[in-house]
BADREN-203446 format. One record per residue: residue in one letter; x, y, z of N, C-alpha, C in turn. Coordinates in pm, whole numbers, plus 32768, in hexadecimal, padded with zeros to 4 digits. Layout:
# residues N
aXYZXYZXYZ;...
END
This chain:
# residues 441
v3265C143CDDC3232C093CE0431D6C08ECE69;e3167C045CE533109C070CEA430C3BFE7CEE8;f30C5BFEDCF793071BF94CF8F2FFCBF97CFF7;s2FE9BFF6CFF42F5BC04AD0342EC4BFE0D07A;t2ECDBF67CFFF2E58BF22CFFB2E7CBECED090;t2F03BEB6D0AF2EF7BE67D10D2F90BE8CD142;p2F9CBF10D1982FDBBF23D1AD302CBEEED21E;i30C4BEECD2193113BEC7D2763129BF11D2F7;n313CBECFD36E3185BEEED40131FFBEADD3DB;t325EBF22D42A32DEBF10D424331ABF54D4C8;s32B9BF5AD50B32CABF8ED5893335BF1DD5D0;t334EBE8BD5873391BE57D60E3415BE2BD5DE;l3426BE71D5613495BE4AD4FA34EBBEF7D50E;s3564BEC3D4C935CCBF39D5063611BF74D457;t3600BF2DD3EF3661BF49D36A3611BF30D31F;l3623BF93D28835E1BF8BD2103673BF29D1D4;h3659BECFD17B36C4BE88D113368CBEB7D093;m371ABEE1D03C36F3BEDCCF9A379EBEC9CF62;d3787BE6CCEE9380FBE65CEAF37C1BEE6CE27;i3836BF3ACE1A3824BF8ECD703894BF72CD4A;w3888BF9ECCA73918BF7BCC4A38D6BFFBCBF6;t3940C089CB9C393EC09DCB5D399FC09ECAD1;p39A9C0B9CA6A3A14C0CDCA283A33C140CA0C;d3A01C181CA303A28C22BCA2B3A95C255CA85;p3AA7C2DECA4B3B25C2F1CA8A3B0AC329CB21;i3B56C318CB8C3B33C369CC003BAAC3BFCC0C;n3B3DC466CBFA3B8CC4C3CC3B3B73C4E7CCE6;e3BC8C569CCC63BA5C5BACD593B2AC5DFCDAA;g3AADC5E7CD173A51C5DACD3D39DCC5ADCD5D;s3A23C523CD32399CC4BCCD033971C48BCD8D;e38E6C45CCD7A389FC474CDEC3812C3F8CDDD;f37EEC3B2CE1837A1C312CE293754C361CEBE;k36CCC374CEBB3665C388CF393616C30CCF30;v360AC2FFCFBF3594C2A3CFCD3529C2CBD001;l34C8C2E4D0043474C322D06933EBC2BBD06B;l33B2C2A5D12B3355C264D1453307C2AFD153;i327BC28CD14631F9C2C2D17231BDC280D1D7;d317FC2CAD2553110C230D2AB309EC2ADD27E;f3028C258D2762FA4C298D2722F6EC286D2E3;g2F9DC26DD33D2F5FC26DD3BE2EFAC1F0D3FE;a2EC0C21AD4672E58C1C6D4A92DE6C1AFD44B;n2DAEC22DD42A2D44C20AD3A42D7AC1CFD312;g2DC7C1B1D2F92E18C190D27D2DD1C1C3D218;t2DE1C252D21F2D7CC2B4D1AC2DEEC2F7D19E;f2E46C315D11F2E60C379D0D42E22C3FAD0EA;n2E6EC440D1352E4DC4C0D15C2DE8C4C6D1B6;g2DDBC47FD20E2D62C480D2622D62C4A9D2D9;g2DF1C4F9D2E32E2AC561D3532E8EC51FD3C6;d2E93C4B0D3AB2F32C460D41B2F7DC439D3BC;d2FB3C444D3222FEBC420D2E83090C461D30B;s30DCC41BD30B3186C453D32431E4C40ED2D9;s3239C442D2A332C6C413D2463354C451D237;h338CC400D23B340CC450D25F3465C41DD1C5;e34A2C46FD19834F8C43ED137357EC422D149;i35F0C3B5D137368AC3BED14736DCC3CED0CC;t371FC42BD0AF3772C43FD07437E0C3EED064;l3813C3A2CFE5389FC356D018390AC3AFCF4B;n3967C3ECCFD139C0C451CF4C3A0BC3FDCF1C;s3A67C436CEC73AE0C3DCCE5A3B23C371CE90;s3B77C3AACF373BBEC368CF753B69C2D2CFD3;s3AFEC2B6CF803AB8C235CF8F3A8CC208CF3A;l3AC4C221CECE3A91C20BCE273B24C1D3CDED;s3AE3C161CD9A3B50C157CD3C3B1CC122CCDA;s3B63C147CC3F3B4BC100CBD83B7BC07ECBA1;g3B23C00ECB4D3B49BFBCCB2F3B39BF40CBAE;n3B03BF4BCC053B2EBEF6CC893AA3BEEFCCD9;w3A9FBE71CCE83A18BE72CD653A31BEDBCDE5;i39DCBEF5CE0E39F8BF4ECE753990BF0ACF02;s399CBEE1CF903939BEA8CFD33923BF2CD025;l38B8BF4ED0213898BFC4D080384BBF78D0EC;d3859BF9AD16D3819BF6FD1E63826BFF6D22F;i37AEC04BD24B3759C0CCD26A3740C0A0D2D2;p3741C0E8D36E3731C0CBD3E93684C105D3E7;l362BC0CDD41535A5C10BD3FD35A2C188D45A;a35DDC162D4B735EEC207D5233632C26DD4BB;d365FC263D4583698C2CED419362BC33FD3B7;f359DC2E4D3C33532C31ED3A834FBC35FD3E3;t3512C3D7D43534C9C42CD49F3474C449D485;g345AC49BD42033C6C4B7D3E6334AC467D40D;l3375C3A5D3F53302C377D40432CBC38AD4A9;n3246C3A0D4DD3203C39DD53931ECC31AD571;s31C1C2C3D4FC31DCC242D52A31FAC1FDD4A6;r3226C162D4C53236C123D45D31F1C0A6D42E;a3161C09AD4933127C022D48B30A9C01ED40D;n30BEC088D3D63058C088D34530A9C0D7D2CC;l3110C08BD2A23162C0DCD236311CC095D1C7;a311DC0F8D17A30C3C0D5D0D730EAC0E9D06D;q313CC152D089319FC18ED00A322AC171D00E;m3279C16ECFBC3303C187CFA73322C1B6CF1D;v3378C24DCF26337BC2ACCEBF3430C272CEB5;l3448C26CCE1D34FEC266CE0934F3C2D2CD90;s355AC316CD8B3596C381CD5A3622C3AFCD4A;g3635C3FACCF736D5C40FCD2736CBC46ECC98;t3782C456CC8037D1C4A1CBE137E0C433CB81;l37E7C3BECBE83822C329CB6D378CC327CB11;a379FC32FCA8A3783C2FECA1C3733C289CA10;n37B4C230CA033770C1AECA0937ADC142CAAA;l373EC10DCAD43756C0B9CB56370FC057CB5C;y3738BFDECBA7371CBF5BCB983703BF2CCC39;i368EBEDECC68367EBF0BCCC9365DBE66CD1A;d36B9BE12CD79367CBD94CD9F368ABDBBCE51;n3626BD1ECE543631BD1FCED13610BD83CF52;v3587BDB6CF413570BE21CF9B3516BDBBCFFF;y354DBDF3D06E3506BDBFD0F4350ABDE1D163;f34CCBDD4D1AE34D4BE06D26634F0BDA8D2AE;y3579BD96D31935A4BD56D34D35B9BD81D3DB;g3601BD26D44E3617BD48D4B935DBBD94D525;e35E3BD3BD5A135A6BD63D62935C4BDEBD654;a3537BE49D64B356CBED0D660359DBED9D6F0;e35C7BF60D7013644BF67D77C35CBBFA0D7D6;a35F1BF72D85935ADBFB7D8CC35A0C03ED8B3;p3525C089D8F33505C122D90F355FC12FD97D;p359BC1C7D96D35D2C203D998359FC21ADA2B;s35FCC1EDDAA335F4C1E8DB0A35ADC283DB5E;v3508C272DB7D34CCC2C2DBD8352FC35ADC4B;t358EC2E1DC7F35DEC330DCE2367AC342DC84;p36C4C389DC993741C37FDC633782C324DCB7;l3804C2ECDC6F3848C26BDC8E38B0C2D9DCAF;v38EEC33EDC8F3953C395DCAF3945C405DD02;a397DC445DD4C3966C4DADD8539A0C55BDD19;a3938C5C9DD443959C623DCEC3A05C630DCE7;p3A2CC689DC903A9EC6B8DC663AEEC6FFDCEF;v3B5AC71DDD183B56C76CDDA23B93C7D9DD47;p3B50C824DDAA3B7DC8C8DD613C11C908DD6F;t3C35C94EDD0D3CE6C96ADD0D3CF5CA07DD3D;e3C48CA73DD493C78CB10DD4D3CC1CB17DDDC;p3D15CB85DDCF3D50CB88DE5D3CF4CBBBDED6;a3CF1CB80DF6D3C72CB94DF973C63CC36DFD9;a3D06CC86DFE73CEACCF9DFAF3C68CD43DF66;e3C78CCFCDEFF3C1FCD78DE993B72CD3EDE84;v3B43CCBEDF213ACFCC50DEE83A7FCC83DF63;l3A0ECCBBDF333988CCB5DFD1394FCC33DFA5;s3988CBD3DFDB3929CB3DDFE938D3CB0FE019;i383ECAEBDFD8379FCABBE00A37CACA12E047;f37EDC9E8E02237D8C956E012383EC927DF9A;s38B9C8F5E0003946C8A3DFD5399DC878E05A;d39D0C7E2E0333A1CC7B8E0A03AADC7F2E05C;t3AB7C850E02C3B35C892E00A3B51C927E05A;y3AEBC94AE07C3B15C9FBE0963A93C9FEE13B;t3AD1CA60E1783A64CA75E1DD39E5CA8EE1A1;n39A4CA67E1CF3903CA84E19238C4CB0CE223;v3850CB61E1D337E2CBBCE23837ABCB71E26A;a37F9CB9CE2F3378FCB93E34D36F5CB96E376;g36A8CB1FE3AF363CCB23E3B735B5CAE8E335;t360CCADDE2BA35CDCAD0E25C354ECA56E276;n34CACA63E2543458C9FAE25F3455C9E9E1C5;f3496C971E1BF345EC8FAE11633EFC8ADE132;y3397C8BDE19F331EC86CE17732A0C8C1E1A4;p3279C922E15E31F2C9A5E1853188C96AE144;n3115C979E1BC309CC915E1673060C994E137;w306AC98FE0A4301CCA23E0432FB0C9E4E01C;g2F70C98FE0622EE4C967E02D2EDBC91DDFA5;q2F2FC8C1DF802F44C859DEE22EF1C807DF16;p2EBBC7F5DE862E2EC794DEA52E5DC6D9DEBC;a2DF9C6CDDF052E09C60FDF072E4BC5D8DE9E;p2EA1C593DEC72EE2C58CDF702F38C5AFDF85;g2F78C63BDF7C2FB0C661DF9E305FC656DF45;v309AC699DF4C3120C69DDF4C3177C647DFC6;t31B3C5DADF9F322AC5C1E00B32C2C5D9E012;v330AC633E0853367C644E05033C7C62EE0BF;t3430C5D3E057347BC5A5E0D1354BC5BFE09B;e355BC5C3E126361DC5BAE0DF364CC542E0EF;t3651C522E0643692C4A1E0663713C4A1E030;p377DC41FE06937FDC402E0543800C3E4DFDC;i385FC3F3DF77388BC3C1DF083935C3E2DEF9;q394DC340DEEB39D4C335DEFB3A1CC3A6DF7F;g39E2C39CE0053A09C415E07A39CAC486E072;n3999C4C5DFF93987C53ADFC238E3C55BDFF0;n38CBC59FE06A3849C5C1E0693829C620DFEA;t378FC5F5DFD0373BC642DF4F36D3C61CDF80;l3674C68CDF5135D3C6C8DF69357EC672DEFE;h3539C608DF2D34FFC5ABDEF83431C5EBDED3;y342DC621DE87338AC63FDE573339C5D0DE45;a32F1C588DE8632CCC52CDE733213C54CDE5D;n31CDC516DDCF3141C526DDD13175C5DFDD96;f31B6C606DD5E31C4C69BDD4A3155C6CBDCE8;t3123C75CDD4230D5C7B1DCDE3111C831DCCB;y3100C84CDD553172C8E0DD9E31B2C8BADE36;q31EFC90FDE2C3222C907DEAC329EC9A6DEC4;g325EC9E8DF413291CA48DF56333DCA40DFE7;v3369CAA8DFC733F2CA91E04C340ACB31E06A;e33F0CB36E0EA340ECB8DE12A3475CBA0E16E;l34C2CBF4E1713559CC4EE1913510CC59E217;g358ACC3CE27435B1CC65E3013584CD0FE30D;s35D0CD32E2D535C7CDDEE2B035C4CE18E222;a35AACE7AE1F835A3CECAE18A3640CEFAE170;q3656CEAFE0E436EDCE98E09B36FBCF12E027;d3783CF71E07237A1CFCFE01B3800CF6CDF91;v37C3CF8ADF183806CF29DEB93836CF77DE44;s381ECFEFDE573832D031DDF138B5D05CDDD4;g3940D039DE04399FD04EDDED39B4CF9DDDCF;y3978CF56DD9539A4CECFDD613955CEFBDCD0;q39A4CE8EDC7A3975CE9CDBCC391DCE2BDBBC;f3935CD86DBFA38E7CD42DBDD38A4CCE1DC44;l3830CCA7DC1937FDCC1FDC6437FDCBBADC24;h386ACB78DC6A3877CAD1DC6F380CCA7FDC94;l381DCA0BDC2637CFC9B0DC6937C2C927DC0F;d37F0C8A2DC7337FDC831DC1F3769C7EADC59;y373EC791DBC636DAC776DBED36B3C6ECDB78;y3647C68FDB8B362CC605DB6635C6C5E0DB6C;s35A8C5C7DAE53502C583DACA34FCC521DA81;v34ECC4C3DA6334C2C472DA143432C461D9D6;n33CDC492DA2C3300C484DA0632DAC4FFDA29;s3341C573DA3032D7C5EADA3232D4C622D9BF;t327CC64AD9983255C6B8D927324AC73BD939;g3283C74ED9AA327BC800D99532BCC81EDA2E;l3330C89FDA3A3355C8BCDAC333A3C935DA97;n336BC99DDB0B3387CA35DB0633B5CA42DB96;v3422CAD2DB9C3440CADBDC1A3432CB68DBDB;s33EACBB1DC7B33C3CC17DC7C342ACC47DD1C;l3433CD02DD0D347BCD09DD643413CD7ADD96;i33D4CD9BDE2C3392CDD1DE5933DDCE4BDEBB;g33BDCEBCDE9E33E4CF59DEE133B3CFA7DEE7;g3351CFF8DED93303D069DEC932CBD065DE0B;g32C1CFDBDE093299CFB8DD5C32B8CF18DD54;e328CCEF8DD103287CE44DCE432BACE23DC56;t3323CE14DC283329CDF2DBA4337ECD5DDB98;l3334CD22DB4A3374CC89DB0333E2CC72DAC3;y342ACBF8DABB3473CC01DA42344CCB6ADA06;a3448CB29D9933404CA9ED96B34A7CA64D967;l34A2CA07D9B234F7C98DD9A634E9C91DD920;t3551C8E3D8F1351EC85AD8713548C7F2D8E0;v34BDC7B2D8BE34A3C6F2D8F3345CC6AED89E;p3468C621D88134A1C5F1D8F83553C60BD8D9;t358DC5F9D914361CC60CD9163663C553D904;s36C4C585D8E5374BC4F0D8BC37A1C4F9D907;g37AEC4ACD98D37E3C4E5D9FE37BFC567DA2C;w383DC579DAAA3848C610DAA93842C668DA7A;s37D0C6D0DA5C37FAC76FDA25381CC7BBDA86;s3884C822DA8538CCC877DAA938A8C90DDA3A;i3893C970DA923857C9E7DA3D3885CA71DA91;d389ACAD1DA6838BDCB2CDAA63868CBB1DA61;i3805CBD0DAC137C3CC31DA6C37DFCCADDA9A;p380ACD05DA3A3808CD90DA5537A6CDBFDAB4;l37AACE33DB263741CEA3DB7736E8CECFDB13;s372DCF39DAE036E4CF6BDA58365ACF0EDA09;a3677CE9CD9FF35F9CE3ADA033590CE45DA61;f3594CE96DAD43510CE7DDB123501CF1CDB37;a34D2CF6BDAA93497CFEBDAC7342ECFFBDB2F;g341AD051DB4233C5D077DBE233C8D065DC4D;v3436D01ADC8B346ACFBADCE834C4D04BDD48;n34A6D078DDBF34DCD0C1DE0E354AD045DE2A;l35C1D053DDE9366FD014DDD136A0D003DE83;s367DD092DEAC36C4D0B1DF443648D06CDFAC;q35EBD03CDF753581CFFADFF83521CF8ADFC2;v3580CF30DFB1355CCEABDF8F3541CE56DFF0;i34ABCDFBDFF1348ACDDEE0813481CD3AE06B;q345DCD40DFEC3418CCB6DFC53444CC74DF3C;f3433CBDFDF1B343FCBBEDE9C33A5CB78DE8C;k3382CB77DE083339CB00DDE63340CAB9DD6A;f3334CA28DD8C333DC9DFDD2B32D2C9A5DCF1;d32A4C9CCDC6C3210C978DC4331FDC940DBDC;g319DC908DB733198C8E1DB083183C856DAFC;g31B3C7F8DB73319DC772DB53313BC73EDB56;n30FCC694DB2030A2C673DB183088C5F9DB8E;g30BAC606DC1730E7C5A6DC4D3120C531DC2A;s31B1C57CDC0D3226C525DBE6327EC532DC67;d32F4C4FEDC39334EC4ECDCB233DBC590DC67;i33EFC5C4DCD9344AC636DCBA34D1C641DCFC;f3550C637DCED35C1C61EDD4E35F0C6ACDD3C;l3611C6EADDA9365DC767DD963701C76BDE12;d374CC7C0DDC237C4C7B1DE1B3807C82CDDF4;n3841C854DE5038BCC8D4DE383881C96BDE04;i3825C989DE3937D8C9F5DE27381FCA74DE73;y3864CAF1DE15388FCB35DE3538B1CBADDE0D;f38CBCC2BDE4738D9CC79DDE5397FCC93DDE5;h39B5CCCEDD733A47CCE4DD703A53CD61DCDD;t3AE2CD76DCDD3B25CDDADCB23B64CDDBDC02;l3B84CD2ADC103BCACD38DB863B65CCE1DB38;g3B5ACD06DAD73B19CCCFDA4B3B6BCC4CD9E6;g3B1CCBF2D9E43B4CCBC2D9423B3ECC15D8D2;g3BBBCBECD8533BCECC3DD7FB3C35CC89D81F;g3C85CC65D8623D0BCCB7D8453D1DCD2FD8EF;n3D93CD47D9013DAFCD8ED9493E05CE16D950;s3E22CE56D98C3E94CEBBD9653F11CEB8D91A;n3F44CE29D95E3FD1CE06D9273FADCDBFD885;c3F34CD9ED8493F1BCD64D7E23F30CDC5D76E;p3F83CD68D6F03FC1CDE3D67A3F38CE2AD647;t3F73CE7CD5F63EDCCEC8D5913EDDCE5FD508;p3E46CE3DD5033E3ECDE4D48C3E91CE1BD40A;p3EB5CDD1D3B83E9FCE3DD31E3E3ECE68D2FE;a3E5CCEB4D2843E17CEF3D2413D84CEA7D1FB;g3D1ACEABD2043CD9CE6BD1C63C83CDC5D236;e3CFCCDD7D27E3CEDCD7DD2E83C92CD7BD35A;f3C4FCD3DD3963BD9CD32D3E03C0FCCEFD48E;i3C3CCC9AD4953C7ACC34D4E93D00CC58D536;v3CE9CC51D5C83D85CC89D5E63DC2CBF2D602;d3E64CC0BD5CC3EB5CBB2D5DE3E6ECB1DD5AA;g3E5BCB19D52B3E29CADCD4EE3E77CA2DD4E1;g3F1CCA53D4E43F70C9D1D4D93F9BC9AED562;f3F50CA00D5BA3F68C9BBD668401BC9EDD687;e403BCA34D64540C3CA78D66B40DDCA97D6F4;a4082CB01D726407FCB45D78C403DCABCD803;n4059CA6DD7DA403CCA03D8683F7ECA0BD876;e3F82C9E2D8F33EE8C9B9D9433EBDCA5ED96B;g3F06CAC8D9713EA7CB30D9663E41CB8AD946;c3E46CB5FD8B83DF2CBA6D82B3D52CB3CD82A;w3D5ACAA0D8403CF3CA6CD86A3CBACA1FD8C5;q3C47C9FFD8DE3C1EC9B3D9603C42C92DD92F;l3C3FC8E5D97E3C5AC86FD9A23C12C7EED9DF;n3B9DC7FAD9953B44C78ADA253B71C706DA2F;s3B5DC6D9DA7D3B7DC632DA983BE7C620DA9D;p3C56C67BDAE63D1AC658DAD93D11C5EBDB32;p3D64C571DB3A3DC4C5B1DAAD3DACC55EDA32;a3D28C52DDA1C3D2DC522D9AB3CD5C546D952;a3CD6C5D6D9733D04C63CD90C3D88C6A7D91E;s3DFCC694D8E23E83C6EAD9003EC9C70CD88B;i3F1AC777D8933F71C790D82D400BC763D843;v4033C721D7D5408EC6B8D7B6411CC6FDD769;t418DC6C7D7A44201C6DFD7164236C6A3D6EB;n41D3C62CD6DD422BC59DD68B41C0C58FD61A;e4192C5C9D5EE4150C5D5D58B410FC653D539;s412CC65DD4C540DCC6DAD49B4109C6DAD40A;n40C0C753D3C640BFC73BD33F40F0C7E4D2FA;g4178C7D1D2F34198C868D32141C8C899D39B;g41F7C909D3974214C934D44D4251C8C8D4A8;t421FC8D5D538425CC880D59341D5C80BD5BC;n4168C880D5D4410DC830D62B4096C80AD5EF;s4013C7CFD63E3FAAC780D60B3F6BC790D665;a3EDCC769D6393E60C76FD6BE3E75C6B5D6B7;r3E71C66CD73A3E3EC5CBD72F3DC6C5C5D75C;l3D89C579D73B3CEAC558D7923CFFC49BD7A6;e3CE2C493D80B3CCCC400D83A3C3AC3BED837;t3BE8C37FD7F83B91C356D85A3B7DC312D8CB;f3B20C2F8D9053AF5C2A8D9823A70C27BD97E;v3A3CC226D9A939C1C1DAD9A5395BC250D99A;s393DC281D9E938B9C2E4D9DB38DCC390D9E9;g3972C390D9AB397CC42BD9D8396DC46DD921;a399BC4D1D93D3986C539D8E23A26C598D8BD;p3AA7C567D8DC3AF0C5C4D8E13B05C610D848;n3B0AC6A3D8743B20C708D7EC3B7CC77DD834;i3B65C7C2D7D83BB7C844D7B83B34C88CD760;k3B5BC92ED7B33AE9C98BD7AF3B2DC9FED7A9;q3B03CA40D7433B14CB02D77B3A88CB49D75C;e3A78CB8DD7A439ECCBD6D7D139DECC67D7A8;r39BFCC7BD7563977CD25D7503A05CD89D710;f3A36CD2CD6923A8ECD70D64C3A53CDE1D5D0;g3A9ACE1ED5D43A43CE75D52D39CCCECED55B;a39BDCEE3D5CD3957CF39D62F395ECFB6D5AE;g38D5CFFFD5853903D079D53A390CD08FD4BC;a397FCFFFD46139B0CFFBD3F93986CF78D3A1;i3954CF35D40438F6CECAD3A63893CEEFD391;q3852CEF3D2FF37D3CF13D2F1373ACEC8D2B7;p36CECEECD2FF3683CE93D308365ACE5FD280;n3625CDDFD29635F2CD94D1FD3646CDABD17D;t36BFCD7BD1B63734CD79D15A3771CD06D13F;a37BACCEFD0F937D2CC0CD0DF3892CC4ED114;y389DCBE6D165393CCBF6D186396ACB6AD173;t3A0BCB56D1563A11CAB5D1753A74CAACD1C3;v3A66CA36D1C53AC4C9F5D26B3B21C97DD233;t3B75C969D2583BDFC929D2433C43C8EBD298;f3C56C87BD2903CDDC83AD2F73D13C7C3D2A0;d3DA4C791D2EB3DDAC746D2B93DE9C6B5D326;i3DB2C64BD2F23D9DC614D3613DDBC55DD33E;r3DBBC520D3BA3E12C466D3AC3E0CC437D408;s3DB9C3B1D40E3DDEC34BD4703E6AC329D4BB;d3E75C2D6D50E3F02C2DAD54E3EE6C223D4E5;a3F29C1DFD4BB3F28C189D4923F4AC0E4D4E3;n3F7FC112D53B3F81C0C6D5A23EE2C0A3D61A;d3E9AC122D60A3E10C125D64E3DB0C16CD5F2;p3D7EC144D5843D17C14AD52D3C8FC167D570;l3C39C19ED54E3BB3C1AED57E3B73C103D565;i3B42C0EDD5E43AF4C075D5BE3A7BC081D61C;d3A05C003D60339AFC00CD638393CC08BD68B;g393DC0EED6153900C14BD5F73922C1ECD638;a39AAC1E8D64039F0C25CD65B39E6C2AED5DA;i39A1C32FD5ED3990C377D56E39AAC400D58B;l39F5C43DD52B39F4C4DED50D398BC541D507;q3966C58AD54F38E1C5ECD55A393BC693D52C;v3913C6F9D4DE392EC760D4ED389FC7BFD4D4;l38BFC81DD5463845C881D52E3866C90ED548;a3825C975D50C3847C9F0D51B37B3CA34D54A;f379ACA87D5813759CAEBD5C0373ACB7DD5A1;s36F5CBB7D57636D4CC4ED55736DECC9CD601;e36F8CCD9D60B370CCCF2D69736BECD7DD6A7;s363FCD8AD705362FCE29D74735E4CE20D79D;s35C4CEB7D7DB35CCCEBBD8543524CE8DD872;s34C7CE6CD82F3446CE11D85F3449CD64D855;g34D6CD1DD80D351CCCAAD8303574CC80D780;a3564CC05D78635CACBCED721355BCB72D6E2;t3587CB89D64C3548CB3ED5DE3583CAC1D5A3;q357BCA2FD5B135D4C9ECD5A335CDC9AED515;a3646C972D4DF3655C94DD46236C4C8DFD451;i3692C874D42036D3C816D4303707C7D5D390;l378AC816D3AC3809C7E2D35E3825C769D303;e383EC6F6D38E3867C67BD36A3807C63DD3DA;p37C8C5D0D3B63747C5BCD453379BC51FD43E;a37DBC4DDD3FC3800C475D4243875C432D38B;y3908C41DD3D33980C408D38439BDC3B0D3AE;s39DEC31AD3753A32C2E8D3EA3AA4C294D3A2;d3A70C2D3D2F13AF0C26DD28D3B51C2DBD28E;i3BB6C2E3D3053C1BC34BD2F53CC7C2FAD2D0;p3D03C31ED2713D61C2CFD2423DF2C30AD2A0;s3E3EC2AED2983E88C2BFD2FB3F2CC345D2C3;t3F06C351D2393F74C3D8D2233EF9C43DD1FC;w3F48C4A6D1DD3F18C534D2183E90C54ED1A1;t3E41C581D19E3DE0C59FD14E3D93C613D162;t3D71C686D11A3D18C6CCD14C3C70C6F8D123;r3C4DC700D19B3B9FC712D1973B64C7A9D187;t3B13C7ADD1213ADEC81AD1163A2FC831D13D;y39F6C8A2D17C3972C899D18A395AC93ED147;s38E9C95BD11E38A5C9BAD0FF3842CA01D181;f383DCA6DD1CD37FBCA62D25037ABCAF6D216;t3735CB02D22136EBCB8BD1EF36C8CBB8D28D;t36DFCC3AD2C036ABCC58D31F363DCC9DD34A;s35D2CCA0D3AB3561CCD3D3A13554CD5DD3A9;a34C4CD5ED3BB34B4CE29D3C834FECE84D416;n3506CE47D4853542CEB5D4F035C3CE3AD520;v3616CE8CD51036ABCE3FD536370FCEBFD562;n36E9CF06D5C336F8CF87D5F23788CF61D649;e3782CEB7D69037D4CED3D6E73850CE5ED6AA;g3878CE45D61E38CCCDF3D5DF3876CD4AD5E5;v38D8CD09D5DE38BBCC8AD589390FCC30D600;s38CFCBC9D614390BCB2FD66D3950CAFED61A;l39A0CAA1D62039E4CA17D61439EAC98ED65F;l39B4C930D63739C9C8BDD67839E4C839D613;i3A69C824D65E3A77C7A2D6173AC9C723D67E;q3A3BC6CCD66F3A49C674D6DE3A3FC5CAD69D;l3A70C567D6F03A87C4EAD6DC3A27C48CD731;t39D0C459D730393FC427D7433979C384D76F;g3987C341D7EB395AC2E2D7F638DDC2C0D7D7;s38A0C215D7CF382CC1EFD7BA3801C1B0D83A;g3850C199D8B537FEC16BD9233805C0E1D92D;i3841C075D8DC388EC025D9053901C016D91E;p393CBF80D98D39A0BF9AD9CD3A1FBF89D970;t39FBBF6FD8FE3A94BF47D85A3A75BFCBD83A;t3A2EC03BD83D3A42C0B1D8023AC4C0D2D7E5;s3B3AC122D77E3BA6C155D7B33BB5C19CD729;g3C40C1EBD7363C6CC22BD68D3CB4C2CBD6DF;t3D08C2AAD68A3D52C350D6AA3D92C379D618;i3D4DC414D6173D53C457D59F3DF0C4C8D5D0;f3E24C511D54B3E47C594D5743E2BC5ECD515;i3E26C67FD53C3DD8C6E4D4C73E3CC71ED505;d3E1DC78DD4893EAAC800D44F3E5CC862D3D5;n3E9AC8BAD3F43E6EC945D3AD3DF0C948D37B;v3DBBC97ED3E03D3DC990D40B3D1BCA0AD3A4;s3CA6CA1AD35D3C7ACABAD3163BF9CAD2D304;f3BE3CB69D3043B69CB71D3223B76CBF5D2B4;r3B45CC2FD23C3B4BCC82D1F43AD1CC94D195;a3AA3CCEDD14E3A44CD36D0F23A42CCFFD089;q39E1CC98D06139E7CC60CFD03A1DCCE3CF51;
END
């Protein structure tokens, strides 16, 4: 469907509506896809500023012999850099016969996410005895650290403030390009395993963190974020740094944006399991996919919105529970599993069981997102398995994704499953997850 001669500006609208009807039987693999294409400000196909995104509706959203009204949030088309010059719509799928009516855009667009976090960063749970803290209200920090050194940033310079968010001190870098942190004295972190960070930015196109000590090595972080992002970076990622003499941090990659940082510390426990976790069955890489070992084998970010519960499961006793909040992204995560066994450029299958809480369905933009990361000593390669899924039934169903590792995966794979709020006051929803699996195809 082409409307390139009179492109549509849907920047102030929120939803695409479409009614569809098919006489064809709906099978497990049935799909209907909607692709939106924006030609960019120059209004020209392949003009250099085009963008597009395709939404796939699977069999759970389709029906035979019935009119189905689809209301797809435009925010789900995350690959669209702009919606001001929509010029094409492409409909495709597995249905041989399809009737379509009432295609239109409507609704007031959601307000953009707040530049300043509305909620505080997650409270760390690592034992204080296993932490060396640089900046956190939870632990005792290294004395004498300078978070505001002038390293010759371009005008107008970076403004660094300690901003209280829900009573929790948070570093705010405004006009961010790059900023150093000078420790009060050189620190020996060679006995730790991970560097932890919580970070938030809705307007930055780049963010790296570097350790400096006898050398300097950076690690690229994923921005912009959906709420707070929590990461545990293995210190092996900072090859070339003398870990017994770490004296500085550097954050860079900004474009005059706003960065918020909290809970900067080294620690010895990592995501992806500890010594008390069960060994995965043959052919399986995820540790404790049924959550039967409680919280010891999974990272639970933004607790209590992310938790292990015993009142709902799909086999066994436990499952994971995620309850979204306005601007948060509570999630469960395992980091760097299968190191040395997971192969590069190889296809793997990710599956898990999921259901929504019938008393708290996903509304007003709450969405499920699934991401996998090929981990290496030089950084992580992200793959978005599920960019935005909100039509989650209240009965247990199985989600299946295909994931191909990158050319370098010598430090294994990380898997993140999160429930993201839309940033508007009425967003809500609760889901349960069970029987997570990661296997070779």
